[in-house]
N, C-alpha and C positions, 0 to 999 in steps of 0.2 A: 428237201423232200424228194426231188427227182433223183438225186444221187443215191439216197437211201433206197428208193424203189429199184434203181438200176443195179445196186449191189445185191439185191435179193437173188436167191436161187430161182432157177426156171420153174421148178415145181411149185415153189412158194408163190411166185407171181401168178401162175395159172390158178392156184387155189384161191388167192386173194381176189382175182378178177371174177371168178365164178361166184364166190360168196357175196361179193359186192353187188353183182347183178341179181342175185337171188334174194338177198336180205333187205336191201334198201327200199325197194318199192313196197314190199309187204309191210315192212316196219313203219314206213310213213303212212300208209293207208290205215294200219291198225291204230297208230297214235292219234290220227285225226278222228277216227270213229270212237276210240275210247274217251278222248277229251270231250267230244260233243255229247256223248251219252252221259258221261259223268257230270257235266255241267247241268244238263236237263234234270237228271235225277236229284242232284243237290238242291237245285231250285225248287223242285217239287217237295223235297223233304222240308225245306225252310218254310215254304208256303203252308204246308200241312201243320207244322208246329205252331206257326204264328196264328193260324186260324183257330187251333185248339186253345191256345192261351187266351186269345181274345174272347172266344166263346165262353171259356171258364170264367173270365172276368165278368162277362155279362151275366152269367148265372149267379155269380157271387153278388153282384150289384143288386140283382132283382131280389134275392133272398135277404140281402142286408137291408134293403128298403123295408121289407116286411118286418124284419127284426127291429129296425129303427122305429117303425110305427108302434111296435109292441113296447119298446122301451119308453117312447114318449107317452104312451098311454099309461104305463106304470108310473112314470114320473108325475103325470097329472094327478093320479090317485094319491101318491105320497104327498104331493104339494097340498091338495085339498084337505087331506086328513091332518097334515101338520099345521097349516095356518088356521084351520077351524078351531084349534085350541087357543089361539090368541096371537099376539104380536111377539116375535122373538126378541129377547133381551138377555144380557149376561148379568146375572144377579148373584152376588157372593161367589163369583168364579164359576158359576154353572149356567148352562144354556137353559133359559126358562121362557115359557110362553105365558103371556099375561093377557087375560081376556078383558072384556069391557068393564067388568065389575072390579077389576084389579086382582082377581084371583090368580095366583101363579101356578104354572104347570111345569114342573122340572123334567127336562128330557134326559139328563145324565142318569144312566142305569135304569131308565124307564123304557120298557120294550113294548108298550101297548100299541103305539102308532105303527111301528115296523111290523109287528105280528099281524096287525089288522090288514096292512097292505098285502102281506103274504097270503092271508086267508082270502083276500078279494081277487088278486091277480096271479098269485103263485110265484112271484119273482123275489129277488133279493132286494132288501131295503136297508139303508144305513143313514144315520145322522152323525156328522162330524162337527166338533166344536173347534173354532179357530183360536189358537193362542198366538204367542209373539211371532214365531217363525215356522209354525207347522200347524197341522190340523189333526185332531185325535178323535177316533171313534168313541162316541159316548152312548150310542144306542144302535143296535144292529140285530138282524135275524140271521146273519151269516155265521155258520158254525166253523170254528177253527179245527186244526188237526188234533187238538187235545179233547175234542168233543164238547167244548163249551163255546159260548158266544165270543166272537173275536173282538171284544171291547178293549180299547187301549192302543190299538195299532195305529200307525201314522199314515197319512195320505202321501202317496208318492209325489216326488218333487215336480215332475212335469205336469201332473194334473193340478197341483197346488198353484203353479205359475199361471195356468190358464184360468182357473176358477177364482182363486183368491186375489192374485195380483192383477189379473186383467178383468175380472168380473164377468167372464163369459161361461156359457155352458159347454162342457167337454163331452164328446162322444168318442168311444173307442172300444177296443177289445182288450180285456184284462184277464190275468190269471189270478184267481183267488183261491188259495189253499188247495191247489191241484185241479181246479175246475175253471174252464174258460167261459167268460161272460162277455156279452155285448152290453156296454155300460153307458150311463149318462150321469154327469155330475153337475149340480146347479147350485149357485151361491145362495146363502141365507143372509138377508139384510135386516138390521134392526130398524127402529123407528127413525133413526138419524141417517140411515143409508149406509151404515158401516157393515161390512161383511163379517158376520160373527159365526157362521157355520156353513156346512155343505150338505145338500141332500143327494143321496146316491140311490140309483136303482139299477138292477142288472138282470138280464135274461140269459140263461145258460145257452151256449152255442149249440149244444146237442139237441135242443128243442127246435132249432131253426136251421143253423148252418151245418148240422151233421149230414143233411141231405147232400149239400154241396161237397163236403169232405169225402163222403162215401162215394160219390160219383167220380171225384178226382182220383181216389185210391183205385177204383175199379177200371179206370181208363188204361188201355194197353195200346201202345204205339209200336207198330210192327210186331216183332216177336218178343223183344226184351225191353222196349221203351215204356215209360210211365210218366205220370205227372206228380208233382209235389209242391208244397207251399212252405216257404221259410220267411221268418220275420226279419226285421232290421237288426236284431241281435244275433242272427245266425241260427236261431232255434228252429228245428224242423217241426212245423205244426201239422202238416199232412205228408205222409210218406208211406208207401206200401210195407216197408220193413224197418225203417230207422226212425220212426216218429218219436219225438222227444229228445233226440240227440242234437248236439250243437256242432255246426260245420262252419262256423265263422272264420276259422283259420284257412279255409280253402281260398285260393286266388280267384277262382271263378265266382264264388259267393260274394267276395268283396266287390268285384266288377258289377255283379247284378245289383247290389245295394246302392252302388254309386250311380249307375246309369239308368236304373228303374226299368227301362224297356230296351230290348235288343235281342241279338243272337250271339251265342258263344260257341266256338269250336274248341274242344280240349280233350284230354284223355283222362280216364278213370281206370286205374289198375291195368294200364296198357291197352284199353279199349277206346277207339275213337268215338267221341260223343258230340252231338249237336243239341244245345239247349236254347229254346226260345222262351223268353220271360217277359212278364209285364207286372205292374205294381198296382195294387188296390189300397189306396191310402187309408180309407176309414177303418179297415181292419189291420193295417200294417202287414198286408199279405204280399209277398213276392211269389206270383204263380208261375211255375216253371213246367214246360213240356219238354221232356227229354227223349231222344231217340238214339239208338246205337246205329252208327253208319253202316255196319255190316248187315243190318236187317233190310236195307234198301238198295244195297249194291249188288244184288243177285244178277241183274242184266249186265251191269258193268263188269262183274267178275266173269260172266259168260263170254263177253266180248274180249276181255283181257286174256282169258284162257284160250279162246279161239286164235287170237293174234299170236300168243306165245306158241301154240301148236303149229300154226302155219309157218311162223318164223323158224321154229326148230326143224319142221319138215323141209323148208327151203334150204336151211343150212345143211341138213343131212343129204339132200339131193345134190346141192352144189358141191359139197365135199366129195360125194361119191363120184360125180362127173369129173371134178377137178383132179381127184386122185387117179382115176383111170386114164384120163387124157394126159395128166402131168407125168405119170409114171412112164408112159410110152415114149416120152421125150427126155425126162430128167434122168431115168435110170441108165440109158445108154451113155448120156453125157457124163453121168457120174462115173461109169465104168471107164470112159475115156480119160477122165481126170485121174482116176486111180492108176490107170496104166501109165500115163505120163509121169505120175509121181513115182511109180515103180522104176520107170526108165531113168528118171533123174537120180534115183537112189542106186542105179547100176544093176537093177534086177531085170535083165534082158529076156528072161524066159516068160514074162507076162504076155498074155494074149487076150484079145476081146472075145473072139469066137461068136460074134453076133451075125446070125443068118437072117438078114432082112434085105429087101429089094429097094428100099428107099435110100435117100441120100445118107442117112445115118449108117445103113448097112455098108454102102460103098466106102464111107470114111473109115469104118471099122476094119474092113478088109485091107485097105491101104496101110493102115497103122500096123496091123499084124504082119504084113509083108515087109514093112520098113524095120520092125523090131527083129524079124528073122534074119534079114540081110545084115543088120548091124551086129547081131550076135555071132553070126557065122563068119562073115568075110572081114569084119573089122576087129571086133574084140577077140575073136578066135586067134587071129594072127598075132595080135598084141600079146595074148597069153603065151603063144609059142615063143615070141621074142623074149618075154619075161623069163621063160624057162631055159633060155640060152640057145634055142634052136635058131638056125639061120634060114630066114625066109627069103627066097631068091626072087619070087615074082609076086606082084600085086596087080591083078588084072584091073585095068581102068574101064569104068562103065562108059564114059563118053568124055568129050572135051571139057565139060564143066565139072568133072569129078575132081575134087580137091583133097579128099581123104586119103586115097590109095597112093598117089605120088608122094604125099607128105610122109606116109609110113615107109615108103621105099628109101627116101633120103635119111630118115631117122635110123634105119637099119644099117646103112653104109657108115654113117658117123659113129654109131655105137661100135661097129666092128673095128674101125680104125682106133678108137679110144681104148678098146679092150686090148689090142695088141701093144699099144704104148704103155699102158699100166702094167702089163705083164713084164715088159722089159724092166721097169723100175722096181717092181716087187722082187724079181729074180735077183737083181743086183743087191738090193737091200738084204735079202735072205742070205746072200753069199758074204755079207759083211762089208760090201763096198758101198759107202754112202756118198761117193763122189759122182755117181752116174746121175744125169738129169734128162728129163723128157724133152722131145723136139716140139717146141711151142709153135714154130712156123708151119708145121704140117696141119694145123687145125685152125678153125675160125669160130668166132662167137664164143658161146658158152663152153664149148669143148676146149678151145684154147685156154680159157680161164681155168678150166679144171686141171690141165697139164701144168699151167703156170702155178696154180695153187699147190700141186704136188711138189714142184721144184722148190717153191718158197718154204713149204713145210719141212722138206728135207734139210734145207739150209738152216732154218730156224732151230731144228732139232740137233743137227750135227755139231755146230759150234759150241753151244752150252754143254753138250755131253762130253766133248773133248776137253773143255776147260774143267769140268767136274772131275774127270779122270786125272788131270794134271794135279789138282788140289789134293785128291785122295792119295797120290804118290807122296806128296810133301808131308801130309799128316801121318802117313804110315811110317815115314822115316824119323818122326819126332820133331819136325819143323812146323810149328803152328803159326808162323808169321806170314805164310802165303795167303793171298786173297784173289778173288775172282777178278779177271781182267775187265776193267771198266770200258775198254774199247769194243768189246763184243756186244752187239745190240741184242737186247732181250725184251720181251713184252709178255703181258698176260701172266700165265702160270709160271713162266720161266723167270719172271722178276722175283716171285716168291722163292723159286728154286735157287736163284743167285743169292738172294738175301739170306736164305737158310744156310747155304754153304759158308758165306762170310761169317754169319752168326756162330756157326759151329767152330770156325777157326778162332774167332774172337773169344768165345766162351772157353774153349779148350786152353787157349793161351793164358786167359785171365786165371782160369782154375789151376793150371799147372804152375803158373807163376806164384799164385797164392799158396799152393801146396809146397812148392819148392822153398819159398821164403819161410813159411811157418815150419816146414820140416827141417830146413837148414838151421833155423834159429833153435828149434827144439833139440836137434841133434847136438848143436854146440853146447847148449845148456846141459844136455844129458851127458855129454862127454866130460865137461868140467865137474858135474855132480858126481859122476862115476869115479873120477880120479880122487875127489875128496872122500867119497864113501870108502873107496879102497884103502886110502891112507888111514882113515879113522878106524875101520874094521881091523886093520893090521895091528894098530896100537891097542885097540880094545881086546884083541885076542891075547896079546902079551900080558896086559894088566889082569885079565881074567885068570890066566894061569897062576900068576903070583898070588892073587886073592884066594884062590882055592887052596894053596899050600898053607897060607896064614890061618885060614878058617879051620883047617884040620888040627893045627897045633893048639889053638884056643879051645876047641871043643874037648880035647883031652884034659886040659886043666880044669875046666868047669865040672867035668864028671867026677874028679877027685874031691872037690869042695862039696859037691852034692851028697856024697856018701857020708862025710863027717857031720854035716848038718842034720841028717836023718837020725843019727845016733843020739844027739843032744835032744832032739824033739821027742823021742820016745821016753826019756827020763823025766821030762817036765810034764808029761801028760798025767802021771800018777798024782803029783802034787796038786795040779789044777782040779782034778776030780774031787779030792778031799775038801778043798776050799769051797767048791760049788755045793757039796752036800751040807756043810755047815751053814752056808748062806740060805739054802732052802729051808732048813729047820727054823732059823730065826724068822724067815718070812711067814712060815705056817703059824708060828706063835703070834705074830702081829696080826695076821688075818683072823685068827680065832678071837682075839681081844676086840678087834673092830666089829666082828659079827655080834659079839655079846653086847657091845655098846649100842650098835644099831638096833638090836632087839629091845633093849631097855628104853631107848628113845621112842621106838614105835609104840611100846606099851604106855609110855607117858602120854603120847599124842592120842591114843585110843581112850585113855582115861579122861583126858580133857574133853573129848567129843561126847563121852557118856555123861559127864557133868553138865555140858551145855544142853544135851537132850533132856536130862532130868529137869533142869530149870525151865526149859521150854514147855515140857509136859505139865509142870506145875502151873505155869501161866495159863495153858489151854484148859486145864481142869477148872481153874477159877472162872474162865470165860464160859465154860459149859454150865457152871453153877448159875451164872447170871442168866443164861438162856433158859435154864429150867425155871428160874423165878419168873421170867417173862411169860413162858408158856403157862405157868400156874395162874398168873393174873388173867391171861386170855381165856383160859377155861372157866374161871370164876365169872368173868364178864359174859362169856357165851352162855353159861348156865342162867345168869340173870336175864339175858336177852331172850332165851328160850321160854322162861317163865312169863315175861311180858307178852311175848308173841302168843302164848297159849291163852292168856287173858283176852287179848284182842280178838283172837279167833273165836273164843267163846262168845264175845259180844257180837261178832258178825253172824252168828247163828249158822244157818245152813250153808251160806257162802264161805264161811271160814273153816269148814271141816278140812279141806285140803291143806290149808295153811297151818292148821293145828297139828297135822301129821308131820309136817316139815319141822315145826317148832319142837315136837317131841324128839325127832331124830337129832336135832341140834343139841338138845339137852343130854341125850345119851352119849353123843360124841364128846361133849364137854366133860362128862363124868369119866369117860374112858381116858381122856387126855390127862385129867387130874391124877388118876391112879397111876398112869404110866410115868408121869413126872415124879411121883413119890418113889417109885421103884428106881428110876434113874438117879435120883438124889442119893439113895442109900448106896448104890453101886459106886457113884462118884466119890462118896466119903471114904470108902475102902481104898479106892485108887489113890486118893490124895495121901492117905496114911502110908501106903506102900511107897509112894514117890518120896516122902519125907525120909523114911528109913534108907532108901536107896541113895539119896543124896548124901547122908552121913557116911555110908560105907564107901562111897566114891571118893570123898575127901580123904579118908584114911588111906585108900589104895594109892592115891596120887602122891601122898607124902612118902610112903614106902618105896615107890618107884623112884622118887627123886634121890633118896639115900643110896639105892642100888646104883644109880647112874653115876653118882659122885665117886663111889668106891671103884667102879669099873674104869673111870677116867684115870684114877691114880695108877691102877695096874697097867693100863695101856702106856702111860708115860715111862714106867720102869722098863717094860719090855722093849719099847722103841729105842732106849739108850743102849741096851744090850745088843739089839739087832744091828744098830749102826756100827758098833765096834767089830762085830763078826763080819759085817759087810765090807768094812774097810780092809780088813786082813785078806778076806777072800778075793777082793777086787785086785789087790796088788799081786797075789799069786796068779790069778787068771790073766792079768796083763802080761806078766813075764812069760807064761806058757804061750799066750797068743803071739807075743813078739817072736819067740823062737819058732813057732809054727809058721809065722809069716815069712821068716827068713828061709825056712826050709822050702816053702812054696815058691819063693822067689828064685832060689837056686834051681829048683826043678824047671821053672819057666825059662831061666837062662840056658839050661842044658838043652831043652827042646828047641829054643830059638837058634842055638848054634847048629843043631842038627839041620834045621830048615835052611839056615844060611849056607851050610856046606852043600846041601842038595841044590839050592838056587845057583850057587857059584858054579857047580858042575854043569847045570843046564845052560847057564849064561855062556860058558865056555864053548859048549857045542853050538849054540845059536850064533855066536860071533864067528865061528869058523864057517857056518853056512852062509852068513851075510857076506863074508869075505869072498866066497866063491861066486855069489850072485853079483857082487860089484864088479868082479873081473868079467863075467859074461855081459853085463850091461855096458861096460866100457868097449867091449868088442863089437856089440850091436850098434852103438853110436858111430863107430868108425865106418861100418858097412853102409849105413843109411846116408852118410855124408858123401860117400863115393857114388851112390845111386843118383842123388839129386843133381849132380854135376853133369849128367849125360844129356838133359833136355834143354832146347833153345826156346825161350819164351819172349 
C-alpha cells in the first residue's frame, strides 16, 4: 500500500490528501446521523402499525361478540321452534319430528320452521339431515344463485367434522352464495342420542361487521398506506381496491398465514413496504396494516440529502484547493520530466523558461543553462567533427571536467585513423592489393579497425586471384581445374569457392556427356551416311533402268487397247436387240400376273360379300326375335295400365294422379305396338332382299373361279415362252458384257502404265536428291567428329 502511494504523482497525492481530510469526517458524521434517525423512524413506523392492527383486532372482537350474541339468539329461536314440533327421528329416510301423540312432522322440503325463524329474527336458517358420510340441506330459507331455495347442497367437510363427528357447536364466518355470514351450526340428536341432523343459523356480516370493514377500508397510513384483511385461503376480504382477489401465491401472505402475528418488510412493484399483521381466529381474519416506507422517510431523506450535499461540497472544495496547490508543484515538475525526456531523446533545444523565485524556479534556471551548454559546447563540436571539420581546441571548464578532454582525444584518434584508411583506399583504387595498414601506430579499437582492414584485404585478395586463375583455365577449354583447397575461405567466400568448383564440375560433366553423345551420334551418322550413299547410288541406277522398261510396256498396251475398242462396238448392237426381246417377254408376264391378281382379288371380295350376306341374314332373324319380345312387353304394359286404372278408380280422389300415369303407360304401350308392326314389315322386305343377294353372290363366285382357272393356263404358256427368250438374250448379253469388260480392263492397264511411267520418272528425280543429301550428311559427320576432339573433360 505504501509503495502504491509512493508511486503516485505529486498532484495525485495532494488531491487524495485534501479529499481524505474533507470527506471522511463529514461522511462519518452523516452516516451516524442517518443511521440514528433511520432507526428511530423505523421503530416509530413499526410501533404505529402494530398499534393499528391490535386496535383493529379489538374493534373486530367487540363487534364479533355482538354478532355472536345475535347468532346465539337466532340459534335459540330456531332450536325452540324446531323441538316444539317433537322429537327428531329418521323415518323412511326422512328427518321427522314426532310429538307426544305420535303425530309425525316431516322436515324434508318443509320450510315452515325456517321461514318462521326468518320472520321473527330476520336471519338465515337451515336444517341438514345426516346421511352416511355427509349432511344434506333438507329445509332452508337461503336462496341460491338460481333464485330458488338452496335445498340439496352438502355441508362443508370442516364443519361436518366438528358438528357431526365431534358433536360440538361450530361458530365461524362463511360465504353462502356470494354473501358473508357469521354462522352457528348445532347437532340434532334423536331419542337414542345419535346425531341425525344439523341446525344452522347465520347473520349477514353487512349487518354487523360492515362497520369494521368500512373503518378498515377508510384507514390511511401516511400518504399511501392502508389496512386490509385476508383469510387463510389467501382471499382478500377487505381491501381498498382489490377486494375479492386471491393473493395466496405471494410469499409474504404465506408467512402471515404461518406466523399469525408479526412484522414483514418486503417490496411490492419495487416499493419498500412494512406490514404489521395479527390474526382473529373466530372470523379467520388476518388483519394487516401496511405502510410505504417512503411516506415516513422524509426526515431521513432530508438528512441523507444534506449529508450528500455537504460531502459533495467538501469534495468540490477539496478538489479545488488540491488542484490549485497541486498544479503549482506538479506542473513545473511535469515540465522538468518532459524536458529530461526531451534531452534523453537528443532534443537539446528544449527549455523550461520558468520565472519563479522559489526552489523550483532556481532548479529550472540551472536546467536551462545546462541544456544550453550541452547544446553549444558539446553537441555543437560533435556535429562539426561529424561533418569532417577539425576542431583544435576544447576549453576545459575546470579540473573535474571529463567531457571536453575526452572529445579532444577522440578527435586526435579519428584524424590518425582517417590518414591510415586514405593510404589503404588509394592503393586499392590503384589496383595494388598488397598494401597493408600500420597496426602498431594505433591502440584499442582503432588498432582493431586497421587490423580488420588488413584481414579483409587478405581475405578478399586470395579468393579473387584463385577465381581469376580458374577463369583462365575454363576459357582455354580445360574444365578439370579446381579451387585450391589450401587457400582459407569463410562465410560468403565458401559459397563462392563451391560455386566455382561446381561450375567446373558441371561444365566438365556436361561437356563430357555432350562429347560422348555427340561422338557416338557422329559415328553412327557417318556409318549411316555411307550406307545411305551406297543405297541411293544403286537406287538411282535401278530407277533409270525401270523408267526405260516402263516406256516400252506402255506402247504395247496402247496398241492392244485400240483393237479391243473396235470389237466392243460391234457387240453392242447384238446386245441391245437381245435386251429388247427380253423386255417384251417380261411385259407379257407382268400383264398376265396382273390379270391373275385382279381375278383373285375379285374372288376374295365375293367371299367377303357372301359372309356379310350370311351375317346380315342371322342379324335380321335376331331383330325379328327382339320385335316379338317388344310386342309381348307392349301387350303386358297395356294390361298393366288397365289394372292400374282400375286400382286408381278404387282409390278415389287419392288415385287421380296414379290414373294419369296409368293412362300414359297405356298410350306408350299402344305406340310401341304400332312401331313394332312397322319394323316387322320393313324387316320382312330386308330378309327377302338378303335371300336374292345370296343367290346372286353364289353365281358370281362360280364365274370368277372359272376366269381364274383360264388365266392360270395362259400364264403358264407365257412363262415358257419368256424363259426361252430370256435364255437367248442372256447369252448375248453375257458375250457383250465380257467383251466390254475386256475393253475396260485394257483401258485400266493403259492408264496404270502411264501412272507407273510418271512415278518412275519422279522416283528417279527423288533418288538423285537423296544421293546429294547423303553426301552432305557424310561431310557434316566428319566435321562434328573433328570438333568434339578439341575439349578436355
